[in-house]
PALOVEX-571016 format. One line per 5 residues: number of its first residue (from 1); their letters; for each residue x negated, z negated, y negated of C-alpha. Coordinates in pm, 1 decimal, padded with zeros to 6 digits. Each point is the difference from the previous one (the first is absolute). Layout:
BEGIN
NUM	a	X/Z/Y; ... .
This chain:
BEGIN
1	msnfn	-06155.5/-08812.4/-05297.1; 00293.9/-00102.2/-00183.0; -00128.2/-00368.9/-00015.8; -00331.8/00107.2/-00159.2; -00044.7/-00151.6/-00350.0 .
6	yisss	-00249.5/00196.9/-00215.5; -00276.0/-00227.9/-00155.4; -00191.3/00022.2/-00325.6; -00316.3/-00222.6/-00009.3; -00226.2/-00067.8/-00293.1 .
11	hnysn	-00211.4/-00266.9/00203.8; -00358.7/00035.9/00135.4; -00014.8/00109.5/00348.8; -00190.6/00238.9/00237.8; 00252.8/00111.5/00265.8 .
16	ikhph	00390.6/00004.3/00078.9; 00099.6/-00020.4/00370.6; 00356.9/00065.8/00113.5; 00033.8/-00126.0/00349.3; 00378.1/00073.1/-00021.7 .
21	yedvi	00184.1/00239.5/-00246.7; 00262.1/-00271.8/-00034.6; -00236.1/-00261.9/-00123.0; -00174.3/00091.6/-00350.1; -00360.1/-00160.4/00018.3 .
26	silds	-00120.6/00044.8/-00365.0; -00329.4/-00172.9/-00048.5; -00277.4/-00125.6/00211.4; -00210.5/-00221.5/-00230.0; -00325.4/-00188.2/00062.3 .
31	rngln	00198.3/-00294.5/00172.1; 00170.1/00248.2/00246.3; 00339.8/-00082.2/-00160.0; 00259.2/00246.1/00025.8; 00304.4/00041.7/-00224.4 .
36	vngse	00287.6/00132.8/00241.4; 00310.2/00079.1/-00165.4; -00058.6/-00259.5/-00279.8; -00128.6/-00275.1/00219.3; -00335.5/-00128.6/00035.3 .
41	ttisk	-00122.7/00008.8/00370.7; -00319.5/00027.3/00189.6; -00122.6/00275.5/00190.2; -00152.8/-00003.9/00342.2; -00347.9/00119.9/00009.9 .
46	dlinp	00112.9/00190.1/00322.0; 00194.0/00237.3/-00213.4; -00299.1/00112.4/-00233.1; -00148.2/00276.9/00212.8; -00364.5/00041.2/00030.2 .
51	iikhl	-00002.3/00341.6/-00204.1; 00162.2/-00209.6/-00273.3; -00265.2/-00272.8/00015.1; -00239.1/00281.5/-00033.2; 00143.3/00128.7/-00300.6 .
56	qtaft	00013.2/-00321.6/-00151.0; -00361.3/-00059.0/00035.7; -00110.5/00363.4/-00076.3; 00029.0/-00060.5/-00375.3; -00124.6/-00292.9/-00204.5 .
61	kgtih	00228.6/00087.9/-00261.0; 00307.0/00124.5/00189.4; 00301.5/-00201.0/-00141.7; 00229.3/00150.2/-00236.4; 00057.8/-00157.7/-00332.5 .
66	sdtgi	00303.2/00190.1/-00131.5; 00352.1/00085.6/00078.6; 00035.4/00220.5/00312.3; 00363.7/00115.1/-00114.5; 00276.2/00008.1/00257.4 .
71	vppgl	-00166.6/00053.9/00326.1; 00207.2/00199.2/00273.7; 00018.9/-00100.3/00342.0; -00274.6/00083.5/00264.0; -00293.7/-00131.6/-00191.7 .
76	ihvdn	-00288.7/-00072.0/00226.4; -00266.5/-00081.8/-00243.2; -00093.2/-00005.3/-00392.1; -00294.9/-00105.4/-00189.2; -00150.9/00132.5/-00322.9 .
81	klvif	-00165.7/00293.9/00170.2; 00225.2/00090.2/00292.7; 00383.7/00017.7/00099.8; 00115.0/00058.3/00355.3; 00377.3/00067.0/00054.5 .
86	erppt	00220.6/00140.8/00294.4; 00339.3/00205.2/00024.3; 00227.0/-00006.1/00290.0; 00115.2/00346.0/00153.8; 00176.5/00240.5/-00233.9 .
91	yhniq	00080.6/00330.4/-00103.6; -00192.5/00207.5/-00259.3; 00066.7/00329.0/-00157.3; -00347.7/00167.9/00023.4; 00014.4/00297.3/-00266.6 .
96	vipav	-00258.2/00288.5/00074.2; -00104.9/00311.2/-00211.8; -00150.8/00235.4/00267.4; -00308.6/00086.5/-00227.2; -00312.7/-00141.5/-00158.6 .
101	vdnid	00031.4/-00137.5/-00357.7; -00180.8/00301.0/-00163.7; 00280.4/00236.4/00133.4; 00300.0/-00211.1/-00045.2; 00251.9/00150.6/-00240.5 .
106	ydnsk	00207.4/-00294.4/-00062.1; 00301.6/00223.0/-00146.0; 00012.9/00207.0/00303.8; -00154.4/-00165.4/00304.8; 00211.4/-00111.3/00249.1 .
111	nyiyr	00035.4/-00364.4/00111.4; 00022.8/-00108.9/00360.8; 00146.0/-00353.2/00040.4; -00018.4/-00179.1/00341.1; 00192.7/-00319.7/00063.2 .
116	lpmpw	-00260.0/-00195.2/00219.3; 00052.5/-00331.5/00181.7; -00304.3/-00200.2/-00060.0; -00128.0/-00293.6/00232.4; -00133.1/-00336.9/-00137.0 .
121	tvylv	-00257.7/00064.7/-00253.5; -00282.7/-00215.8/-00158.8; -00144.0/00058.7/-00355.3; -00351.7/-00118.2/-00119.9; -00038.5/00026.7/-00362.6 .
126	sysvy	-00326.0/-00084.3/-00223.1; 00063.4/-00043.6/-00387.5; -00161.4/-00061.5/-00298.8; 00100.8/-00170.4/-00306.4; -00160.6/00123.7/-00328.0 .
131	ndvhy	00120.9/-00130.6/-00359.7; 00267.3/-00202.9/00210.9; 00151.6/00331.7/00112.1; 00027.7/00045.9/00401.1; -00142.5/00328.3/00164.6 .
136	pnqit	00029.2/00091.5/00340.4; -00316.4/00136.0/00154.0; 00010.3/00086.5/00375.8; 00300.0/00028.4/00220.8; -00005.8/00007.1/00388.8 .
141	myfms	00318.0/00014.6/00194.7; 00033.8/-00031.0/00380.4; 00281.6/00047.1/00255.6; 00067.6/-00309.9/00227.5; 00215.9/-00043.7/00297.9 .
146	hslqg	00122.2/-00335.1/-00124.1; 00007.9/-00253.6/-00273.1; -00317.5/-00195.4/-00058.0; 00197.9/-00306.9/-00061.0; -00076.1/-00293.3/00271.9 .
151	vdfss	-00248.1/00235.3/00185.1; -00373.2/-00026.8/00061.8; -00163.4/00218.2/-00268.1; -00303.1/00069.1/00210.3; 00197.6/00164.6/00258.9 .
156	aqvyl	00278.2/00182.9/-00206.5; -00088.6/00368.9/00039.2; 00039.6/00235.6/-00295.9; 00047.4/00372.9/00013.8; -00068.9/00298.2/-00235.5 .
161	pplln	00298.1/00137.1/-00192.1; 00020.6/00387.1/00071.9; 00128.2/00075.7/-00371.3; -00153.9/00219.7/-00254.0; -00201.3/-00148.0/-00290.3 .
166	fynna	-00187.0/-00229.9/00207.7; -00358.4/00019.2/00127.5; -00113.7/-00067.3/00365.6; -00045.9/-00365.2/-00034.7; 00351.9/-00057.3/-00130.0 .
171	tlcnp	-00109.3/-00020.7/-00381.8; 00241.6/00153.8/-00253.6; -00132.5/00296.9/-00215.5; 00120.9/-00166.7/-00319.2; 00261.0/00240.2/-00185.1 .
176	mfdsm	-00128.9/00174.3/-00325.0; 00219.2/-00082.0/-00291.1; 00061.3/00169.4/-00349.6; -00043.8/-00320.9/-00208.3; -00084.2/-00366.2/00016.2 .
181	deitr	00375.6/-00062.2/-00026.4; 00018.9/00075.3/00364.7; -00246.9/-00283.0/00100.5; 00116.2/-00272.7/-00261.8; 00377.5/00041.2/00054.9 .
186	yennv	00008.5/-00271.0/00257.1; 00011.3/-00363.7/-00064.7; -00331.3/-00148.8/-00104.3; -00051.6/-00234.6/00275.9; -00054.3/00006.5/00386.5 .
191	sgiin	00388.3/00091.2/00051.6; -00092.1/00321.6/-00194.3; -00302.3/00056.4/00207.6; 00214.6/00007.2/00316.3; 00287.6/00215.3/-00161.7 .
196	aaynw	-00277.0/00252.1/-00129.2; -00158.6/00033.5/00335.0; 00319.0/00067.0/00204.1; 00123.0/00239.1/-00253.4; -00321.0/00193.4/-00013.0 .
201	iwnsg	00020.0/00038.4/00374.3; 00360.7/00078.8/00044.4; 00108.8/00150.0/-00309.9; -00270.0/00236.8/-00127.4; 00083.6/00308.2/00194.1 .
206	snldl	-00229.0/00181.0/00228.9; -00176.9/00353.3/00030.2; -00257.7/00151.7/00214.2; -00330.0/-00133.4/-00179.9; -00034.0/-00283.5/00245.1 .
211	tmnip	00133.4/00104.4/00358.6; -00299.9/-00189.5/00197.3; 00210.2/-00261.2/00165.7; 00241.8/00254.0/00164.6; -00271.4/00179.9/00187.6 .
216	eclfq	-00154.5/-00344.5/00094.4; 00322.8/-00100.5/00130.0; 00044.8/00326.6/00202.9; -00356.2/-00049.9/00114.2; 00048.0/-00347.7/00151.4 .
221	ihknp	00351.7/00081.7/00129.4; 00023.4/00346.0/00119.0; 00118.0/00012.1/00367.3; -00114.9/-00369.7/00045.0; 00265.8/-00120.6/00237.0 .
226	nfstn	-00012.6/-00351.9/-00171.9; 00118.9/00146.0/-00324.9; 00281.9/00187.2/00171.4; 00277.9/-00155.0/-00217.9; -00215.4/00069.0/-00326.2 .
231	pfydl	00140.9/00291.2/-00238.2; -00334.6/00152.4/00030.1; -00004.6/00041.4/00355.5; 00125.1/00328.9/00052.4; -00150.4/00194.0/-00289.3 .
236	pgpin	-00231.1/00309.4/00075.5; -00365.0/-00046.8/00061.9; -00269.4/-00060.6/00085.9; -00115.0/-00145.8/-00336.2; -00358.2/00096.2/-00114.9 .
241	pltfy	-00193.4/-00355.2/-00025.3; -00131.7/00109.5/-00319.5; 00321.7/00081.7/-00168.0; 00110.4/-00171.4/-00329.3; 00248.8/00265.9/-00109.4 .
246	idfsy	00299.2/00142.8/00173.5; 00282.1/00246.0/-00091.2; 00312.7/-00139.4/-00105.4; 00180.8/00142.4/00319.1; -00153.1/-00297.2/00196.7 .
251	iqnaf	00114.3/-00262.0/-00253.1; 00344.6/00134.6/-00002.3; 00039.5/00002.6/00365.2; -00158.0/-00352.2/00031.1; 00231.7/-00150.5/-00286.5 .
256	snwek	00304.7/00191.2/00136.9; -00067.1/-00166.0/00361.0; -00055.8/-00351.4/-00170.3; 00349.7/00015.5/-00182.7; 00163.5/00003.3/00320.3 .
261	isind	-00139.3/-00340.3/00115.9; 00247.1/-00293.5/-00073.0; -00107.4/-00319.3/-00203.5; 00072.0/-00197.8/00285.5; -00254.1/00192.2/00200.9 .
266	issip	-00273.5/00045.7/-00264.2; -00198.4/-00318.0/00035.0; -00037.2/00073.6/00401.3; -00164.8/00342.0/-00071.6; -00382.5/00005.8/00055.0 .
271	wpnpc	-00225.5/00109.6/-00300.9; -00374.6/00113.1/-00003.5; -00268.0/-00214.0/-00119.1; -00139.0/-00017.2/-00333.7; -00352.2/00150.1/-00039.7 .
276	iserv	-00313.0/-00174.1/-00126.5; -00072.9/00247.1/-00257.4; 00188.9/00147.6/-00290.3; -00070.9/00365.0/00106.8; -00073.8/00010.2/00373.0 .
281	hseiq	-00076.9/00358.9/00004.3; -00287.6/-00029.8/-00245.1; -00131.9/-00330.2/00187.9; -00020.0/00214.3/00336.8; -00196.7/00272.8/-00180.1 .
286	ligte	-00253.2/-00268.8/-00131.3; -00028.3/-00142.4/00345.6; -00122.7/00314.4/00111.6; -00156.8/-00019.5/00362.0; -00100.8/-00344.3/-00033.8 .
291	klldy	00245.2/-00140.9/00265.9; -00052.7/00294.3/00235.9; -00180.1/-00201.7/00264.4; 00288.5/-00252.7/-00014.6; 00245.5/00274.8/00039.3 .
296	fdyyg	-00181.0/00146.7/00329.9; -00013.9/-00359.7/00109.4; 00379.0/-00046.6/-00057.7; 00082.7/00303.2/00211.8; -00251.3/-00051.6/00250.4 .
301	idpdd	-00202.6/00298.0/-00094.3; -00369.7/00015.8/00105.6; -00199.8/00143.0/-00313.2; -00223.1/00180.9/00238.1; 00299.6/00202.1/00112.2 .
306	vrvss	00081.9/00131.8/-00344.8; -00330.9/00025.3/-00152.7; -00096.2/00370.1/-00115.8; -00289.3/00194.1/00059.2; -00307.4/00026.1/-00260.4 .
311	qeqee	00114.6/00340.9/-00088.7; 00338.5/-00109.1/-00044.3; -00124.2/-00290.4/-00237.5; -00160.8/00251.6/-00199.9; 00287.5/00224.5/-00040.7 .
316	tgnly	00278.1/-00269.2/-00074.8; -00197.5/-00315.7/-00104.2; 00194.6/-00189.2/00255.1; -00134.6/-00210.5/00255.5; 00307.7/-00023.5/00217.8 .
321	nyset	00283.6/00246.8/00112.5; 00319.9/-00232.4/-00040.5; 00359.5/00013.5/-00111.4; 00000.4/-00056.0/-00374.4; 00358.5/-00038.2/-00011.1 .
326	kyyky	00014.5/-00250.6/00267.6; -00283.0/-00186.4/-00174.2; 00173.6/00006.4/-00348.2; 00297.5/-00155.3/00194.0; -00216.8/-00274.6/00162.6 .
331	lrklq	-00115.8/-00079.6/-00378.6; 00327.2/-00011.8/-00144.2; 00115.8/-00243.6/00274.9; -00270.9/-00232.5/-00112.3; 00120.9/00035.7/-00373.9 .
336	spplt	00337.6/-00135.3/00104.2; -00020.0/-00316.4/00211.8; 00305.2/-00253.5/-00007.3; 00003.5/-00206.2/-00300.7; 00176.0/-00370.0/-00052.7 .
341	fseav	00145.0/-00114.3/-00307.6; -00289.2/-00243.6/-00065.3; -00259.0/00275.1/00059.7; 00200.5/00227.1/-00236.1; -00021.6/-00265.6/-00265.5 .
346	qrfid	-00366.6/-00059.3/00030.8; -00075.1/00381.5/00000.4; 00226.6/00008.2/-00330.8; -00200.2/-00267.3/-00171.4; -00330.5/00153.8/00128.8 .
351	nshtn	00099.9/00362.9/-00142.3; 00108.3/-00156.8/-00313.9; -00313.9/-00200.0/-00061.1; -00015.5/00045.3/-00385.9; 00354.8/-00134.9/-00039.6 .
356	fdvsi	-00049.0/-00315.1/00178.8; -00382.9/-00086.0/-00135.8; 00084.8/-00329.4/-00174.2; -00343.2/-00006.7/-00142.6; 00028.5/00333.0/-00170.9 .
361	sfdka	-00066.3/00024.0/-00381.3; 00291.6/00044.6/-00247.7; -00139.1/00345.7/-00110.3; -00041.4/00109.0/00373.5; 00375.5/-00108.8/00059.3 .
366	vsdvf	00128.5/00192.8/-00274.4; -00191.1/00305.9/00090.0; 00140.4/-00033.7/00356.6; 00356.1/-00018.0/-00121.2; -00016.9/00324.3/-00207.7 .
371	lnlss	-00204.7/00168.4/00287.3; 00310.9/-00084.6/00221.3; 00241.6/00117.0/-00248.8; -00180.0/00315.0/-00069.1; 00166.6/00156.1/00309.3 .
376	li	00346.7/-00088.3/-00131.1; -00021.6/00176.3/-00340.7 .
């Protein structure tokens, strides 16, 4: 990393790709020309991953026409709507106040700080520019077992970060700030977007308002031998599959175990899958009994064997006698299939369609910017 030269670009381009951290690839222009450490060269088409090609063609006006600032190492992609970057394993100090926001006494509440080793991480950030000011919109972060550099994006798997402040689909709940100064204090360029996204995740503190990723992790990992090295493996259970809030004692136990893992081992630790929806417990309730026959088929249950009598149907309103908890667990597995990086990017774009609609009117674009900012103020 000592040989890495930071770059600052004011050129028009749609992505930046770093095959090696030692080589600074600053610009991919319309001629496939690259400026590597100040020398013009030609990029091999083999280096342009299919997901990058998809991103290049996803937006008709995807090029940047302004100074990006000093772009840090690990940048995977940047255009005028989306930034993707990764970070290597490192330690982070996680600060937790064991209360919900409404009950926090900031003068007297105790802060718990955990020094947790983090594996490779990748960040997807959508942003808007209004009156020439850059604003982050949606931020998603995934755990990874290795760098994305030099790998096939279509097979590189990403994982759920079992941290506070995140939803079940690995999207950050943007922090609330007292003033716009906390949003506009970063550099007004892509570099500022990257720094803001990173700081909002790691330097905003945590509380018990959003704990859902901890029980999600517990549900996927609990006593599963494939996860025996994970810090969540030996926590008490079982976990209710509809749970989205847990007591601080679970978090304290998990993070205390997590602190014991060395930075050298952290990237070999297995982690749970991200979920399809932001709030899986709500999604399961919406599904209801829609998948019940699939559930019977999955476990080899004959529906006739569990069908209740006419009298029982009148009394309970149920057609079948089945294990509701086991059925909920089945639904939860459907909500958390393995996810590759390329699928994650596509999902991010699909879920942020208003930010990526290049045909959107100016008035609608401005409205969307302030709608996103309203959650921060």
